[in-house]
C-alpha positions in Angstrom: -28.8 -7.6 -9.3 -26.9 -6.3 -12.3 -26.6 -7.6 -15.9 -23.8 -7.5 -18.4 -24.5 -9.1 -21.8 -21.6 -10.1 -23.9 -20.4 -12.4 -26.7 -19.0 -12.7 -30.1 -20.6 -11.0 -33.0 -22.6 -14.1 -33.7 -23.2 -15.3 -30.2 -24.2 -13.2 -27.2 -25.5 -13.9 -23.8 -26.1 -12.2 -20.4 -24.0 -12.5 -17.3 -25.9 -11.7 -14.1 -24.1 -10.9 -11.0 -24.6 -9.2 -7.6 -22.0 -7.0 -5.9 -21.3 -5.0 -2.8 -19.1 -2.1 -2.2 -16.0 -2.3 -2.1 -15.2 -5.8 -3.1 -18.2 -6.1 -5.3 -17.5 -2.9 -7.1 -14.0 -4.4 -7.8 -15.7 -7.4 -9.3 -17.8 -5.2 -11.5 -14.7 -3.4 -12.6 -12.9 -6.7 -13.3 -15.7 -7.7 -15.6 -15.6 -4.4 -17.4 -11.8 -4.8 -17.8 -12.2 -8.2 -19.3 -14.8 -6.8 -21.7 -12.4 -4.1 -22.8 -9.7 -6.7 -23.5 -12.2 -9.0 -25.3 -13.1 -6.2 -27.7 -9.6 -6.3 -29.0 -10.4 -9.9 -30.0 -13.6 -9.0 -31.8 -15.8 -9.5 -28.8 -18.7 -7.0 -28.3 -21.0 -6.0 -25.6 -24.7 -6.4 -26.3 -28.0 -5.5 -24.7 -29.7 -8.6 -26.0 -29.4 -12.3 -25.4 -28.9 -14.1 -28.7 -27.5 -17.4 -27.4 -29.2 -20.5 -26.2 -26.0 -21.9 -24.6 -24.6 -19.3 -22.2 -23.9 -21.6 -19.2 -20.5 -22.9 -20.3 -19.1 -19.5 -21.0 -20.7 -18.0 -17.8 -19.1 -20.7 -15.7 -15.7 -20.1 -17.3 -15.9 -16.4 -16.6 -17.0 -16.9 -13.0 -14.1 -19.3 -12.5 -11.8 -16.4 -13.3 -13.7 -13.7 -11.3 -14.9 -15.5 -8.2 -11.4 -16.4 -6.8 -10.5 -12.7 -7.1 -13.7 -11.6 -5.4 -13.1 -14.0 -2.5 -9.7 -12.6 -1.7 -9.2 -9.7 0.7 -9.6 -6.4 -1.1 -7.0 -4.1 0.4 -7.9 -0.5 1.0 -5.0 1.9 1.1 -4.4 5.6 1.3 -1.6 6.9 -0.9 -0.3 10.5 -1.4 0.7 12.0 -4.8 4.2 12.4 -3.3 5.8 11.2 0.0 7.9 14.4 0.3 6.6 17.9 0.1 7.6 21.5 1.1 6.0 23.3 3.9 3.1 25.6 3.0 2.1 23.4 0.1 -0.7 20.9 -0.3 -0.8 17.1 -0.8 -3.4 15.1 -2.7 -4.3 11.6 -1.4 -6.2 8.7 -3.1 -8.2 6.3 -1.1 -8.9 3.2 -3.1 -9.6 -0.6 -2.9 -8.1 -3.1 -5.1 -5.8 -6.1 -5.6 -2.9 -4.6 -7.6 -1.2 -2.1 -5.4 -0.5 0.8 -6.0 -2.9 0.9 -9.0 -6.1 2.9 -8.3 -9.1 0.6 -8.9 -12.3 1.3 -6.9 -12.9 4.3 -4.6 -15.4 4.0 -1.7 -18.4 6.2 -1.7 -18.1 9.6 0.0 -20.5 8.5 2.8 -18.2 5.6 3.6 -15.7 8.0 5.2 -16.5 8.8 8.8 -13.4 10.9 9.4 -10.2 12.0 7.5 -7.4 13.5 9.5 -3.9 14.9 9.3 -1.5 15.2 12.3 1.4 17.6 11.7 3.6 19.5 14.1 1.6 18.5 17.1 -1.7 19.5 15.7 -4.5 17.3 14.3 -6.9 18.7 11.7 -9.8 17.3 9.8 -9.5 17.0 6.0 -12.6 18.5 4.5 -11.6 18.8 0.8 -12.9 15.5 -0.5 -14.0 14.7 -4.0 -15.0 11.6 -6.0 -12.4 10.5 -8.6 -12.9 7.9 -11.3 -11.1 5.1 -9.4 -10.6 6.6 -5.9 -11.9 9.0 -3.3 -9.6 12.1 -3.4 -8.5 14.1 -0.4 -6.5 17.4 -0.4 -5.0 19.1 2.6 -2.6 21.9 3.3 0.8 21.1 4.9 1.3 24.3 6.8 4.4 23.5 8.8 7.5 21.2 8.6 7.5 17.8 10.1 6.1 14.3 9.5 2.5 14.4 8.4 0.5 11.4 9.5 -2.7 10.9 7.5 -5.4 8.4 8.2 -9.1 7.6 7.6 -11.8 6.3 9.7 -14.3 4.1 7.8 -17.5 2.7 9.4 -18.1 -1.0 9.6 -19.5 -2.7 6.5 -21.1 -6.2 6.1 -20.4 -8.9 3.5 -21.4 -12.6 3.2 -19.0 -15.2 1.7 -19.6 -18.7 0.4 -17.6 -21.5 2.0 -15.2 -21.9 -1.0 -14.5 -18.2 -0.8 -13.8 -18.3 2.9 -11.2 -21.0 2.4 -9.2 -18.8 0.0 -9.8 -15.7 2.2 -8.3 -17.4 5.2 -5.4 -18.8 3.3 -4.5 -15.3 2.2 -4.8 -13.4 5.5 -3.3 -16.3 7.6 -5.4 -15.9 10.8 -4.6 -17.7 14.1 -5.3 -21.5 14.1 -8.2 -20.9 16.5 -10.1 -19.0 13.8 -9.4 -21.8 11.3 -10.6 -24.4 13.8 -13.7 -22.4 14.6 -14.6 -22.2 10.9 -13.7 -25.9 10.2 -16.1 -27.1 13.0 -18.8 -24.5 12.5 -22.2 -26.1 11.6 -24.1 -24.9 9.7 -21.3 -23.1 7.9 -22.1 -19.4 7.5 -19.8 -16.4 7.0 -21.5 -13.1 7.6 -18.7 -10.7 8.3 -18.7 -7.2 9.6 -15.4 -5.5 8.6 -13.8 -2.2 9.3 -10.8 -0.8 7.4 -8.0 1.4 8.8 -5.7 3.0 6.2 -2.8 5.3 7.1 0.2 6.9 5.4 3.0 9.4 6.0 4.4 12.5 4.2 7.7 14.1 5.0 7.2 17.9 5.0 10.3 20.1 4.8 12.9 19.7 7.5 11.8 16.9 9.8 14.9 16.9 12.1 13.8 16.0 15.7 10.3 15.0 14.7 9.5 11.5 16.1 5.7 11.8 15.7 5.8 8.8 13.3 6.3 6.6 16.4 3.1 7.8 18.1 -0.1 5.9 17.4 -3.1 7.9 16.2 -5.6 5.7 18.0 -6.9 3.4 15.2 -8.5 0.1 16.4 -5.8 -1.8 14.4 -2.7 0.2 13.6 0.8 -0.2 12.3 3.4 2.1 13.9 7.0 2.2 12.6 10.0 2.2 15.0 12.2 4.1 12.5 11.5 7.3 10.6 9.6 6.0 7.5 10.7 9.0 5.5 14.4 7.8 5.5 13.9 4.3 4.2 16.3 3.2 1.5 16.5 0.1 -0.6 18.0 -2.7 1.5 16.9 -1.2 4.8 15.1 -3.1 7.5 12.1 -1.6 9.3 10.7 -2.7 12.6 7.0 -2.0 13.2 4.6 -2.4 16.1 1.0 -3.5 15.6 -1.5 -2.2 18.1 -5.0 -3.5 18.6 -7.2 -1.2 20.6 -4.0 0.6 21.9 -2.2 -2.6 23.1 0.6 -4.5 21.4 -0.9 -7.3 19.2 1.2 -10.5 19.3 1.0 -13.4 16.8 -0.6 -11.2 14.1 0.1 -11.9 10.4 1.4 -8.8 8.6 2.3 -8.8 4.9 4.7 -6.4 3.1 4.4 -6.1 -0.7 6.1 -3.7 -3.1 4.1 -2.1 -5.9 3.7 -4.2 -9.0 3.8 -7.5 -7.1 0.9 -9.3 -5.5 2.1 -11.9 -2.9 4.7 -10.1 -0.8 6.1 -11.6 2.4 4.0 -12.4 5.5 5.5 -12.5 9.0 4.0 -12.9 12.5 4.4 -10.3 15.2 6.3 -11.4 18.3 5.1 -11.3 21.9 5.6 -7.5 22.0 3.6 -7.0 18.7 6.8 -6.3 16.8 7.8 -7.5 13.3 10.7 -6.7 11.1 10.7 -6.4 7.3 13.6 -5.9 4.8 12.8 -3.7 1.8 14.8 -5.2 -0.9 13.4 -3.0 -3.7 12.9 0.7 -4.2 9.4 1.9 -4.8 6.0 2.2 -3.0 5.3 -0.5 -0.4 2.1 -1.6 1.3 2.0 -3.2 4.8 -1.3 -5.0 5.3 -3.0 -7.3 7.8 -6.4 -8.5 8.8 -7.7 -9.4 12.3 -10.7 -11.7 12.0 -12.6 -13.2 15.0 -15.8 -14.9 15.9 -18.6 -12.4 16.6 -21.2 -12.4 19.4 -23.5 -10.1 17.4 -26.8 -11.4 16.1 -26.3 -9.8 12.7 -22.8 -11.2 12.1 -21.0 -14.4 12.5 -17.5 -12.8 12.2 -15.9 -9.4 12.7 -12.7 -8.1 11.3 -10.4 -5.1 11.1 -8.1 -4.5 8.1 -5.1 -2.3 8.6 -2.8 -0.8 5.9 0.2 1.5 5.8 1.8 2.9 2.6 5.5 3.8 2.5 8.1 4.9 0.0 11.5 3.3 -0.2 14.1 5.2 -2.1 16.9 3.8 -4.2 20.3 3.6 -2.7 
């Protein structure tokens, strides 16, 4: 349990909250952001409770924060540039948040089971990893020309949501009707979820003529694979992608595409072959994201899920 105490210069009180990595750290950061804004309005942070009536203000603050904490916190991997010369290095940020591509909360170093780069037919481990203020930072050499595919393997993590949070979560990720029905009929209602996140990105390195490695899955449990060279995307282009679950095409899966600076994006379902097509109507950085949630048979979880993300750059015409 953590405590932040806040208020006006004449009235102060404490807000107690609990949080978990990564979504809970985001909630903590959200509170601190609000505090920063409030200081501009003559609000201050205090280490003492000087108010006898904190409940109304606490409720108002939670009304703002809890909807955000209930929503899916995307975790993405984004390079400092999507094009690089051979024999140079690239820096990548791994972060969780709700305002792509802004860096918000980085996972702990121990949360990364593996970090890999596939380039010119060779896969290497990324070992240069450091903790940044709002991300986990990775650096790797790009020794040859080609399409570099970079991805992370994160171990499963548990979280528990309240029924009201679950409703908003399901509305956002748009799971199959079977999941919604299972939740609606579940008694007693309990949502203990074991989730795993699968972030991936691409970097174009030098001359990539003839390199089609972008079309080859890397073996993630839930993975987005483009059917067109992602390094050649221009504003107005369409991109067909395949979604694979445990190596097989994943039909009827909700995938969302959102451009940097926006929040909602567009959600489409994969067809029977696991394929979905998006049109990129704006230049900039894009995030493809989707969540597969299903009932669990484990004793320590009621639900299990896999989150997948892919970051891309779309150039202006």
